[in-house]
MDTraj code that builds the backbone (N, CA, C; nanometers):
import mdtraj as md
import numpy as np

residues = "UNK UNK UNK UNK UNK UNK UNK UNK UNK UNK UNK UNK UNK UNK UNK UNK UNK UNK UNK UNK UNK UNK UNK UNK UNK UNK UNK UNK UNK UNK UNK UNK UNK UNK UNK UNK UNK UNK UNK UNK UNK UNK UNK UNK UNK UNK UNK UNK UNK UNK UNK UNK UNK UNK UNK UNK UNK UNK UNK UNK UNK UNK UNK UNK UNK UNK UNK UNK UNK UNK UNK UNK UNK UNK UNK UNK UNK UNK UNK UNK UNK UNK UNK UNK UNK UNK UNK UNK UNK UNK UNK UNK UNK UNK UNK UNK UNK UNK UNK UNK UNK UNK UNK UNK UNK UNK UNK UNK UNK UNK UNK UNK UNK UNK UNK UNK UNK UNK UNK UNK UNK UNK UNK UNK UNK UNK UNK UNK UNK UNK UNK UNK UNK UNK UNK UNK UNK UNK UNK UNK UNK UNK UNK UNK UNK UNK UNK UNK UNK UNK UNK UNK UNK UNK UNK UNK UNK UNK UNK UNK UNK UNK UNK UNK UNK UNK UNK UNK UNK UNK UNK UNK UNK UNK UNK UNK UNK UNK UNK UNK UNK UNK UNK UNK UNK UNK UNK UNK UNK UNK UNK UNK UNK UNK UNK UNK UNK UNK UNK UNK".split()
xyz = np.array([
    [2.3726, 0.9955, -0.3990],
    [2.3030, 1.0746, -0.3151],
    [2.1448, 1.0575, -0.3276],
    [2.0767, 1.0348, -0.2188],
    [1.9361, 1.0226, -0.2349],
    [1.8596, 1.1522, -0.2613],
    [1.7736, 1.1405, -0.3616],
    [1.7031, 1.2591, -0.4110],
    [1.5419, 1.2250, -0.4062],
    [1.5074, 1.1107, -0.3957],
    [1.3585, 1.0759, -0.3922],
    [1.3363, 0.9703, -0.2839],
    [1.2283, 0.9744, -0.2041],
    [1.1921, 0.8833, -0.1108],
    [1.0556, 0.8345, -0.1351],
    [1.0478, 0.7114, -0.1540],
    [0.9270, 0.6376, -0.2112],
    [0.8675, 0.5522, -0.1102],
    [0.7350, 0.5598, -0.0832],
    [0.6624, 0.4874, 0.0203],
    [0.5552, 0.4047, -0.0345],
    [0.5487, 0.2805, 0.0370],
    [0.4259, 0.1914, 0.0223],
    [0.3154, 0.2500, 0.1039],
    [0.1817, 0.2155, 0.0821],
    [0.0777, 0.2649, 0.1537],
    [0.0318, 0.1745, 0.2676],
    [-0.0331, 0.0650, 0.2235],
    [-0.0799, -0.0331, 0.3242],
    [0.0368, -0.1075, 0.3967],
    [0.0288, -0.0896, 0.5300],
    [0.1336, -0.1417, 0.6166],
    [0.2440, -0.0430, 0.6519],
    [0.2506, 0.0685, 0.5832],
    [0.3381, 0.1788, 0.6220],
    [0.2663, 0.3051, 0.6542],
    [0.2106, 0.3799, 0.5474],
    [0.1350, 0.4966, 0.5833],
    [-0.0016, 0.4611, 0.6474],
    [-0.0699, 0.3541, 0.5999],
    [-0.1968, 0.3209, 0.6509],
    [-0.1823, 0.1755, 0.6990],
    [-0.2155, 0.1615, 0.8270],
    [-0.1932, 0.0312, 0.8954],
    [-0.3061, -0.0155, 0.9649],
    [-0.3330, -0.1527, 0.9651],
    [-0.4462, -0.2080, 1.0339],
    [-0.3921, -0.2347, 1.1688],
    [-0.4305, -0.1453, 1.2625],
    [-0.4011, -0.1539, 1.4000],
    [-0.4975, -0.2103, 1.4837],
    [-0.6189, -0.2459, 1.4314],
    [-0.7207, -0.3041, 1.5094],
    [-0.7875, -0.4151, 1.4267],
    [-0.7472, -0.5455, 1.4333],
    [-0.8031, -0.6460, 1.3595],
    [-0.9439, -0.7097, 1.4133],
    [-0.9897, -0.6542, 1.5150],
    [-1.1027, -0.7071, 1.5775],
    [-1.2285, -0.7168, 1.4903],
    [-1.2444, -0.6182, 1.3998],
    [-1.3512, -0.6081, 1.3036],
    [-1.3431, -0.7290, 1.2097],
    [-1.2281, -0.7470, 1.1600],
    [-1.1948, -0.8600, 1.0623],
    [-1.2231, -0.9948, 1.1329],
    [-1.1605, -1.0007, 1.2538],
    [-1.1671, -1.1300, 1.3403],
    [-1.3153, -1.1617, 1.3696],
    [-1.3995, -1.0603, 1.3949],
    [-1.5386, -1.0897, 1.4122],
    [-1.6013, -1.1513, 1.3000],
    [-1.5732, -1.1011, 1.1844],
    [-1.6363, -1.1754, 1.0665],
    [-1.5783, -1.3098, 1.0366],
    [-1.4544, -1.3298, 1.0630],
    [-1.3871, -1.4610, 1.0508],
    [-1.4569, -1.5682, 1.1483],
    [-1.4820, -1.5150, 1.2647],
    [-1.5442, -1.6110, 1.3659],
    [-1.6820, -1.6365, 1.3239],
    [-1.7637, -1.5312, 1.2691],
    [-1.8977, -1.5373, 1.2356],
    [-1.9224, -1.6425, 1.1205],
    [-1.8216, -1.6312, 1.0297],
    [-1.8245, -1.7114, 0.9071],
    [-1.7510, -1.8486, 0.9201],
    [-1.6990, -1.8748, 1.0413],
    [-1.6228, -1.9905, 1.0537],
    [-1.4856, -1.9998, 0.9813],
    [-1.4177, -1.8831, 0.9658],
    [-1.3043, -1.8724, 0.8896],
    [-1.1781, -1.8719, 0.9809],
    [-1.0636, -1.9216, 0.9311],
    [-0.9353, -1.9221, 1.0131],
    [-0.8965, -1.7732, 1.0379],
    [-0.8016, -1.7616, 1.1283],
    [-0.7471, -1.6272, 1.1553],
    [-0.6817, -1.5872, 1.0331],
    [-0.6826, -1.4522, 0.9944],
    [-0.6329, -1.3975, 0.8793],
    [-0.6917, -1.4482, 0.7451],
    [-0.8020, -1.5232, 0.7483],
    [-0.8580, -1.5627, 0.6294],
    [-0.9194, -1.4473, 0.5464],
    [-0.9772, -1.3521, 0.6193],
    [-1.0378, -1.2350, 0.5554],
    [-0.9357, -1.1586, 0.4628],
    [-0.8115, -1.1444, 0.5276],
    [-0.7106, -1.0694, 0.4509],
    [-0.6753, -1.1544, 0.3331],
    [-0.6459, -1.2808, 0.3534],
    [-0.6175, -1.3617, 0.2427],
    [-0.7185, -1.3604, 0.1206],
    [-0.8496, -1.3553, 0.1551],
    [-0.9477, -1.3470, 0.0587],
    [-0.9547, -1.2255, -0.0187],
    [-0.9410, -1.1055, 0.0504],
    [-0.9514, -0.9749, -0.0082],
    [-0.8185, -0.9487, -0.0751],
    [-0.7086, -0.9687, -0.0198],
    [-0.5907, -0.9369, -0.0978],
    [-0.5161, -1.0446, -0.1848],
    [-0.5220, -1.1667, -0.1358],
    [-0.4299, -1.2752, -0.1953],
    [-0.5093, -1.3712, -0.2811],
    [-0.6437, -1.3614, -0.2843],
    [-0.7176, -1.4574, -0.3706],
    [-0.6830, -1.4192, -0.5194],
    [-0.7154, -1.5122, -0.5965],
    [-0.6944, -1.4799, -0.7505],
    [-0.7746, -1.3483, -0.7825],
    [-0.9017, -1.3340, -0.7296],
    [-0.9780, -1.2172, -0.7636],
    [-0.9096, -1.0953, -0.7078],
    [-0.8425, -1.1006, -0.5811],
    [-0.7833, -0.9871, -0.5278],
    [-0.6572, -0.9533, -0.6091],
    [-0.5877, -1.0455, -0.6609],
    [-0.4691, -1.0189, -0.7430],
    [-0.5074, -0.9555, -0.8828],
    [-0.6243, -1.0058, -0.9340],
    [-0.6708, -0.9511, -1.0570],
    [-0.7135, -0.8067, -1.0273],
    [-0.7766, -0.7734, -0.9169],
    [-0.8180, -0.6232, -0.8973],
    [-0.6939, -0.5398, -0.8797],
    [-0.5963, -0.5996, -0.8049],
    [-0.4675, -0.5104, -0.7947],
    [-0.3844, -0.4990, -0.9109],
    [-0.4159, -0.5757, -1.0189],
    [-0.3389, -0.5625, -1.1419],
    [-0.4332, -0.5019, -1.2511],
    [-0.5479, -0.4571, -1.2015],
    [-0.6399, -0.3810, -1.3016],
    [-0.7072, -0.4692, -1.4054],
    [-0.7097, -0.6047, -1.3776],
    [-0.7737, -0.6980, -1.4623],
    [-0.9277, -0.6902, -1.4514],
    [-0.9707, -0.6601, -1.3181],
    [-1.1073, -0.6314, -1.2888],
    [-1.1121, -0.5169, -1.2013],
    [-1.2305, -0.4502, -1.1774],
    [-1.2519, -0.3466, -1.0963],
    [-1.2574, -0.3871, -0.9529],
    [-1.2422, -0.2887, -0.8644],
    [-1.2584, -0.3198, -0.7260],
    [-1.3977, -0.3685, -0.6879],
    [-1.4917, -0.2955, -0.7513],
    [-1.6289, -0.3331, -0.7286],
    [-1.6665, -0.4763, -0.7759],
    [-1.6049, -0.5281, -0.8814],
    [-1.6209, -0.6626, -0.9245],
    [-1.5534, -0.7622, -0.8322],
    [-1.4342, -0.7114, -0.7793],
    [-1.3834, -0.7976, -0.6758],
    [-1.4609, -0.8162, -0.5515],
    [-1.5200, -0.7024, -0.4939],
    [-1.6057, -0.7176, -0.3776],
    [-1.7300, -0.7892, -0.4096],
    [-1.7815, -0.7831, -0.5242],
    [-1.8997, -0.8714, -0.5610],
    [-1.8594, -1.0276, -0.5483],
    [-1.7401, -1.0611, -0.6013],
    [-1.6780, -1.1954, -0.5929],
    [-1.6706, -1.2270, -0.4454],
    [-1.6163, -1.1395, -0.3609],
    [-1.5958, -1.1680, -0.2151],
    [-1.7317, -1.2020, -0.1544],
    [-1.8349, -1.1355, -0.1876],
    [-1.9706, -1.1617, -0.1369],
    [-2.0234, -1.2975, -0.1797],
    [-1.9977, -1.3279, -0.3107],
    [-2.0365, -1.4648, -0.3509],
    [-1.9637, -1.5770, -0.2908],
    [-1.8245, -1.5533, -0.2714],
    [-1.7411, -1.6480, -0.2200],
    [-1.7783, -1.6795, -0.0724],
    [-1.8183, -1.5679, 0.0043],
    [-1.8574, -1.5924, 0.1411],
    [-2.0000, -1.6167, 0.1614],
    [-2.0769, -1.6143, 0.0494],
    [-2.2196, -1.6340, 0.0562],
    [-2.2924, -1.5301, 0.1523],
    [-2.2545, -1.3976, 0.1262],
    [-2.3069, -1.2901, 0.1945],
    [-2.4236, -1.2286, 0.1205],
    [-2.5303, -1.1814, 0.1987],
    [-2.6307, -1.1016, 0.1412],
    [-2.5716, -0.9702, 0.0968],
    [-2.6391, -0.8964, 0.0118],
    [-2.5866, -0.7437, -0.0248],
    [-2.5618, -0.6644, 0.1009],
    [-2.6537, -0.6724, 0.1949],
    [-2.6411, -0.5845, 0.3114],
    [-2.5212, -0.6424, 0.4011],
    [-2.5063, -0.7647, 0.4130],
    [-2.3930, -0.8182, 0.4944],
    [-2.2614, -0.7891, 0.4260],
    [-2.2548, -0.7959, 0.2866],
    [-2.1409, -0.7556, 0.2137],
    [-2.1022, -0.6229, 0.2326],
    [-2.2039, -0.5261, 0.2391],
    [-2.1818, -0.3771, 0.2604],
    [-2.1105, -0.3639, 0.4016],
    [-2.1589, -0.4373, 0.5048],
    [-2.1149, -0.4343, 0.6347],
    [-1.9660, -0.4863, 0.6494],
    [-1.9586, -0.6101, 0.5830],
    [-1.8229, -0.6703, 0.5789],
    [-1.7228, -0.5800, 0.5231],
    [-1.7568, -0.5099, 0.4139],
    [-1.6577, -0.4260, 0.3502],
    [-1.6242, -0.2988, 0.4298],
    [-1.7239, -0.2454, 0.5084],
    [-1.6968, -0.1412, 0.5933],
    [-1.6138, -0.1778, 0.7185],
    [-1.6476, -0.2909, 0.7669],
    [-1.5782, -0.3398, 0.8750],
    [-1.4262, -0.3913, 0.8452],
    [-1.4114, -0.4291, 0.7266],
    [-1.2761, -0.4736, 0.6811],
    [-1.1832, -0.3611, 0.7054],
    [-1.2181, -0.2392, 0.6603],
    [-1.1265, -0.1252, 0.6680],
    [-1.1305, -0.0563, 0.8012],
    [-1.2332, -0.0923, 0.8974],
    [-1.2557, -0.0070, 1.0139],
    [-1.1426, -0.0033, 1.1045],
    [-1.0475, -0.0974, 1.1070],
    [-0.9429, -0.1002, 1.2011],
    [-0.8117, -0.0340, 1.1466],
    [-0.8225, 0.0270, 1.0251],
    [-0.7034, 0.1001, 0.9670],
    [-0.6920, 0.2255, 1.0076],
    [-0.5673, 0.2778, 1.0395],
    [-0.5301, 0.4004, 1.0874],
    [-0.4204, 0.4627, 1.0101],
    [-0.4361, 0.5950, 0.9771],
    [-0.3316, 0.6730, 0.9127],
    [-0.2291, 0.7170, 1.0023],
    [-0.1008, 0.6914, 0.9784],
    [0.0091, 0.7408, 1.0585],
    [0.0268, 0.8870, 1.0348],
    [-0.0490, 0.9641, 1.1098],
    [-0.0391, 1.1145, 1.1105],
    [0.1009, 1.1627, 1.1199],
    [0.1685, 1.1156, 1.2130],
    [0.3055, 1.1681, 1.2427],
    [0.3961, 1.1473, 1.1127],
    [0.3882, 1.0266, 1.0516],
    [0.4616, 0.9964, 0.9336],
    [0.4258, 1.0968, 0.8285],
    [0.2891, 1.1245, 0.8165],
    [0.2481, 1.2120, 0.7104],
    [0.3108, 1.3532, 0.7210],
    [0.3174, 1.4014, 0.8509],
    [0.3811, 1.5294, 0.8775],
    [0.5234, 1.5279, 0.8416],
    [0.5895, 1.4223, 0.8731],
    [0.7383, 1.4049, 0.8448],
    [0.7577, 1.3973, 0.6896],
    [0.6650, 1.3394, 0.6145],
    [0.6821, 1.3338, 0.4722],
    [0.6601, 1.4739, 0.4123],
    [0.5711, 1.5522, 0.4797],
    [0.5589, 1.6896, 0.4336],
    [0.6807, 1.7652, 0.4476],
    [0.7599, 1.7518, 0.5654],
    [0.8938, 1.8086, 0.5753],
    [0.9969, 1.7691, 0.4858],
    [0.9966, 1.6330, 0.4475],
    [1.0910, 1.5724, 0.3580],
    [1.0778, 1.6419, 0.2270],
    [0.9557, 1.6602, 0.1943],
    [0.9119, 1.7135, 0.0467],
    [0.9817, 1.8537, 0.0244],
    [1.0288, 1.9247, 0.1199],
    [1.0990, 2.0465, 0.0950],
    [1.2235, 2.0362, 0.0450],
    [1.2958, 1.9020, 0.0574],
    [1.4185, 1.8778, 0.0027],
    [1.4313, 1.7682, -0.0710],
    [1.3243, 1.6840, -0.0886],
    [1.3423, 1.5599, -0.1623],
    [1.1979, 1.5401, -0.2446],
    [1.2200, 1.4648, -0.3563],
    [1.0893, 1.4313, -0.4165],
    [1.0322, 1.3155, -0.3306],
    [0.9011, 1.3133, -0.3173],
    [0.8236, 1.2047, -0.2532],
    [0.7343, 1.1292, -0.3402],
    [0.7191, 1.0002, -0.3239],
    [0.6304, 0.9311, -0.4077],
    [0.5650, 0.8179, -0.3430],
    [0.4699, 0.7489, -0.4031],
    [0.4141, 0.6272, -0.3603],
    [0.4121, 0.5235, -0.4615],
    [0.4432, 0.3939, -0.4198],
    [0.4128, 0.2735, -0.5153],
    [0.3283, 0.1907, -0.4199],
    [0.2053, 0.1699, -0.4599],
    [0.1177, 0.0832, -0.3858],
    [0.0644, -0.0344, -0.4798],
    [0.0710, -0.1566, -0.4224],
    [-0.0085, -0.2559, -0.4690],
    [-0.1612, -0.2323, -0.4205],
    [-0.2459, -0.1906, -0.5109],
    [-0.3681, -0.1512, -0.4628],
    [-0.4781, -0.1540, -0.5816],
    [-0.6032, -0.1529, -0.5461],
    [-0.7165, -0.1651, -0.6443],
    [-0.7406, -0.0205, -0.6995],
    [-0.8456, -0.0203, -0.7923],
    [-0.8590, 0.1011, -0.8715],
    [-0.9185, 0.2176, -0.7833],
    [-0.9544, 0.2029, -0.6665],
    [-1.0095, 0.3147, -0.5800],
    [-0.9112, 0.3765, -0.4920],
    [-0.7830, 0.3303, -0.4988],
    [-0.6842, 0.3733, -0.4132],
    [-0.6537, 0.5295, -0.4285],
    [-0.6615, 0.5645, -0.5637],
    [-0.6269, 0.7104, -0.5787],
    [-0.7323, 0.7941, -0.5155],
    [-0.8622, 0.7575, -0.5218],
    [-0.9718, 0.8322, -0.4588],
    [-0.9495, 0.8250, -0.3013],
    [-0.9009, 0.7092, -0.2493],
    [-0.8762, 0.6977, -0.0996],
    [-0.7697, 0.7959, -0.0566],
    [-0.6707, 0.8011, -0.1380],
    [-0.5531, 0.8906, -0.0997],
    [-0.5994, 1.0462, -0.1219],
    [-0.6825, 1.0705, -0.2099],
    [-0.7200, 1.2004, -0.2398],
    [-0.8375, 1.2573, -0.1578],
    [-0.9322, 1.1794, -0.1364],
    [-1.0608, 1.2102, -0.0773],
    [-1.0677, 1.1618, 0.0705],
    [-1.0570, 1.0309, 0.0922],
    [-1.0644, 0.9853, 0.2205],
    [-0.9689, 1.0308, 0.3286],
    [-0.8373, 1.0308, 0.2839],
    [-0.7331, 1.0673, 0.3766],
    [-0.6694, 1.2034, 0.3374],
    [-0.7023, 1.2456, 0.2122],
    [-0.6378, 1.3875, 0.1786],
    [-0.5013, 1.3927, 0.1952],
    [-0.4152, 1.2859, 0.1420],
    [-0.2695, 1.2994, 0.1555],
    [-0.1994, 1.2944, 0.0188],
    [-0.2748, 1.2858, -0.0848],
    [-0.2143, 1.2657, -0.2218],
    [-0.1243, 1.3926, -0.2568],
    [-0.1676, 1.5000, -0.2084],
    [-0.0875, 1.6217, -0.2411],
    [0.0529, 1.6385, -0.1651],
    [0.0715, 1.5346, -0.0751],
    [0.2138, 1.5236, -0.0156],
    [0.3020, 1.4612, -0.1008],
    [0.2761, 1.4111, -0.2070],
    [0.3610, 1.3346, -0.3019],
    [0.3611, 1.3802, -0.4421],
    [0.4844, 1.3901, -0.5026],
    [0.4997, 1.4276, -0.6373],
    [0.4463, 1.3263, -0.7398],
    [0.4446, 1.2038, -0.6925],
    [0.3997, 1.1025, -0.7776],
    [0.3329, 0.9842, -0.7067],
    [0.2164, 0.9312, -0.7453],
    [0.1434, 0.8307, -0.6953],
    [0.1347, 0.7178, -0.7968],
    [0.1994, 0.6105, -0.7767],
    [0.1889, 0.5018, -0.8737],
    [0.1074, 0.3741, -0.8176],
    [0.0136, 0.3310, -0.8843],
    [-0.0815, 0.2341, -0.8203],
    [-0.0933, 0.1111, -0.9195],
    [-0.0711, -0.0015, -0.8669],
    [-0.0617, -0.1287, -0.9438],
    [-0.1845, -0.1452, -1.0370],
    [-0.2976, -0.1198, -0.9917],
    [-0.4169, -0.1418, -1.0797],
    [-0.4162, -0.0571, -1.1994],
    [-0.3534, 0.0670, -1.1760],
    [-0.3436, 0.1548, -1.3040],
    [-0.2315, 0.1122, -1.3979],
    [-0.1301, 0.0593, -1.3330],
    [-0.0087, 0.0218, -1.4077],
    [-0.0183, -0.1292, -1.4703],
    [-0.1130, -0.1938, -1.4138],
    [-0.1265, -0.3440, -1.4577],
    [-0.0099, -0.4286, -1.4233],
    [0.0620, -0.3866, -1.3301],
    [0.1814, -0.4602, -1.2694],
    [0.1935, -0.4344, -1.1262],
    [0.2342, -0.5438, -1.0482],
    [0.2423, -0.5352, -0.9054],
    [0.3844, -0.5409, -0.8595],
    [0.4194, -0.4723, -0.7415],
    [0.5409, -0.5173, -0.6784],
    [0.5477, -0.6522, -0.6460],
    [0.6602, -0.7289, -0.6492],
    [0.7901, -0.6700, -0.6779],
    [0.8453, -0.6786, -0.8115],
    [0.7561, -0.6784, -0.9185],
    [0.7951, -0.6806, -1.0517],
    [0.8891, -0.5499, -1.0773],
    [1.0055, -0.5729, -1.1395],
    [1.0948, -0.4466, -1.1593],
    [1.0240, -0.3434, -1.2365],
    [0.9244, -0.3763, -1.3201],
    [0.8654, -0.2797, -1.4110],
    [0.8126, -0.1653, -1.3368],
    [0.7395, -0.1859, -1.2214],
    [0.6742, -0.0894, -1.1561],
    [0.7775, 0.0068, -1.0903],
    [0.8888, -0.0474, -1.0472],
    [0.9962, 0.0375, -0.9853],
    [1.0606, 0.1258, -1.1013],
    [1.0927, 0.0629, -1.2089],
    [1.1506, 0.1390, -1.3184],
    [1.0643, 0.2413, -1.3730],
    [0.9446, 0.2243, -1.3841],
    [0.8350, 0.3234, -1.4371],
    [0.8346, 0.4468, -1.3327],
    [0.8451, 0.4053, -1.2003],
    [0.8385, 0.5147, -1.1134],
    [0.9696, 0.5922, -1.1140],
    [1.0818, 0.5335, -1.1274],
    [1.1973, 0.6064, -1.1285],
    [1.2085, 0.6967, -1.2571],
    [1.1660, 0.6440, -1.3695],
    [1.1602, 0.7113, -1.4885],
    [1.0755, 0.8489, -1.4872],
    [0.9510, 0.8305, -1.4185],
    [0.8622, 0.9480, -1.4084],
    [0.9180, 1.0485, -1.3180],
    [0.9999, 1.0157, -1.2111],
    [1.0623, 1.1005, -1.1273],
    [1.1909, 1.1594, -1.1770],
    [1.2414, 1.1041, -1.2917],
    [1.3631, 1.1495, -1.3538],
    [1.4845, 1.1007, -1.2696],
    [1.4737, 1.0031, -1.1967],
    [1.5892, 0.9574, -1.1177],
    [1.6431, 0.8196, -1.1465],
    [1.7788, 0.8086, -1.1294],
    [1.8539, 0.6804, -1.1357],
    [1.8220, 0.5948, -1.0094],
    [1.8196, 0.4671, -1.0056],
    [1.8072, 0.3869, -0.9103],
    [1.8730, 0.4175, -0.7706],
    [2.0028, 0.4685, -0.7906],
    [2.0879, 0.4856, -0.6638],
    [2.0394, 0.6182, -0.6055],
    [1.9514, 0.6965, -0.6688],
    [1.9085, 0.8159, -0.6227],
    [1.7749, 0.8158, -0.5415],
    [1.7227, 0.6863, -0.5174],
    [1.5915, 0.6831, -0.4571],
    [1.6036, 0.5685, -0.3530],
    [1.5177, 0.5917, -0.2510],
    [1.5119, 0.4874, -0.1406],
    [1.3554, 0.4520, -0.1363],
    [1.3325, 0.3329, -0.1049],
    [1.1942, 0.2704, -0.1096],
    [1.1647, 0.2113, 0.0226],
    [1.0358, 0.2329, 0.0738],
    [1.0045, 0.1830, 0.2194],
    [0.8777, 0.0965, 0.1942],
    [0.8891, -0.0262, 0.2389],
    [0.7831, -0.1160, 0.2309],
    [0.7728, -0.2125, 0.3481],
    [0.6558, -0.2773, 0.3838],
    [0.6515, -0.3617, 0.4940],
    [0.6683, -0.5033, 0.4540],
    [0.6622, -0.5457, 0.3209],
    [0.6993, -0.6700, 0.2738],
    [0.8293, -0.6860, 0.2323],
    [0.9011, -0.7877, 0.2818],
    [1.0395, -0.8028, 0.2522],
    [1.0619, -0.8281, 0.0957],
    [0.9672, -0.9080, 0.0377],
    [0.9779, -0.9396, -0.1164],
    [0.9764, -0.8170, -0.1921],
    [0.8889, -0.7087, -0.1441],
    [0.8965, -0.5860, -0.2214],
    [1.0237, -0.5007, -0.1981],
    [1.0801, -0.5183, -0.0820],
    [1.1944, -0.4481, -0.0495],
    [1.3111, -0.5060, -0.1369],
    [1.3049, -0.6344, -0.1399],
    [1.4071, -0.7043, -0.2197],
    [1.3986, -0.6702, -0.3738],
    [1.2662, -0.6565, -0.4126],
    [1.2469, -0.6245, -0.5537],
    [1.3005, -0.4794, -0.5864],
    [1.2894, -0.3852, -0.4970],
    [1.3471, -0.2562, -0.5155],
    [1.4949, -0.2646, -0.5194],
    [1.5542, -0.3390, -0.4267],
    [1.6989, -0.3541, -0.4289],
    [1.7474, -0.4183, -0.5621],
    [1.6717, -0.5100, -0.6135],
    [1.7099, -0.5726, -0.7310],
    [1.7266, -0.4805, -0.8552],
    [1.6516, -0.3612, -0.8549],
    [1.6766, -0.2756, -0.9530],
    [1.7761, -0.1684, -0.9181],
    [1.8371, -0.1837, -0.7988],
    [1.9461, -0.0875, -0.7758],
    [1.9158, 0.0103, -0.6741],
    [1.7818, 0.0218, -0.6181],
    [1.7437, 0.1125, -0.5274],
    [1.7946, 0.0788, -0.3993],
    [1.8055, 0.1841, -0.2854],
    [1.8188, 0.1502, -0.1541],
    [1.6689, 0.1249, -0.1116],
    [1.6641, 0.0319, -0.0041],
    [1.5244, 0.0004, 0.0360],
    [1.5344, -0.0240, 0.2001],
    [1.4165, 0.0111, 0.2612],
    [1.4058, 0.0064, 0.4096],
    [1.2947, -0.0953, 0.4177],
    [1.3088, -0.1879, 0.5103],
    [1.2030, -0.2956, 0.5436],
    [1.1356, -0.2329, 0.6700],
    [0.9978, -0.1888, 0.6482],
    [0.9361, -0.1268, 0.7615],
    [0.8541, -0.2305, 0.8385],
    [0.8736, -0.2063, 0.9620],
    [0.7970, -0.2895, 1.0648],
    [0.7280, -0.1919, 1.1647],
    [0.6222, -0.2424, 1.2323],
    [0.5588, -0.1503, 1.3357],
    [0.6509, -0.0693, 1.4388],
    [0.7677, -0.1405, 1.4542],
    [0.8643, -0.0726, 1.5615],
    [0.9700, 0.0133, 1.4803],
    [0.9639, 0.0307, 1.3531],
    [1.0666, 0.0995, 1.2788],
    [1.0638, 0.2551, 1.3079],
    [1.1777, 0.3095, 1.3496],
    [1.1838, 0.4622, 1.3608],
    [1.2313, 0.5023, 1.2245],
    [1.1247, 0.5311, 1.1436],
    [1.1726, 0.5571, 1.0011],
    [1.2713, 0.6812, 0.9871],
    [1.2289, 0.7922, 1.0499],
    [1.3207, 0.9085, 1.0456],
    [1.4681, 0.8653, 1.0771],
    [1.4838, 0.7912, 1.1754],
    [1.6179, 0.7453, 1.2128],
    [1.6776, 0.6681, 1.1115],
    [1.6032, 0.5669, 1.0611],
    [1.6587, 0.4851, 0.9491],
    [1.6994, 0.5693, 0.8285],
    [1.6179, 0.6672, 0.7995],
    [1.6526, 0.7415, 0.6796],
    [1.7677, 0.8374, 0.7028],
    [1.7894, 0.8809, 0.8232],
    [1.8959, 0.9661, 0.8643],
    [2.0365, 0.8863, 0.8508],
    [2.0224, 0.7498, 0.8695],
    [2.1423, 0.6786, 0.8482],
    [2.1844, 0.6726, 0.7052],
    [2.0786, 0.7033, 0.6121],
    [2.1131, 0.7155, 0.4665],
    [2.1516, 0.8523, 0.4256],
    [2.1481, 0.9463, 0.5189],
    [2.1852, 1.0847, 0.4954],
    [2.0681, 1.1660, 0.4655],
    [1.9550, 1.1171, 0.4916],
    [1.8286, 1.1941, 0.4623],
    [1.7880, 1.2722, 0.5941],
    [1.7837, 1.3894, 0.5769],
    [1.7437, 1.4753, 0.6949],
    [1.6474, 1.5815, 0.6706],
])
top = md.Topology()
chain = top.add_chain()
for i, resn in enumerate(residues, 1):
    res = top.add_residue(resn, chain, resSeq=i)
    for name in ("N", "CA", "C"):
        top.add_atom(name, md.element.get_by_symbol(name[0]), res)
traj = md.Trajectory(xyz[None], top)
């Protein structure tokens, strides 16, 4: 029986619904489509920031140097990078209802400012019993360790938890430790998918 529902943040709770801001910078800097995302998230520096080896501020400094941006341009690039992100308010309301019957948690591959973002920027941290962030744990999904730590802190066995993520390799990582997992896409009716698992 499922007793805990665990969510990813980026791509699930918080989604980039308007890439025009990022695309503007890609065109301005002569970069390929999606290059901004690759640099921020998937570069060596981005991975180091998401595993807590460097701070988010140090990573953004590297981004500025890598793209040869002035300090003011870097500030604007950084603001614009997140400008198209939208919180799924309906999903947040749904999670609030879930929490009356289930434990709720987050596992996010994110940099060291994510807890502040969840607490202050979007004020949703209190919807979750547990927030696990890769930069704080020094390990990223799909490494089994981050799932196992989350389960241990919730006091749950793998078969008692379901995990929702937009990246298939993270979904497979959760399944690899024995959890049920849902691959989230923009068209996913998550309440309906969870109802199939007996979660109401």
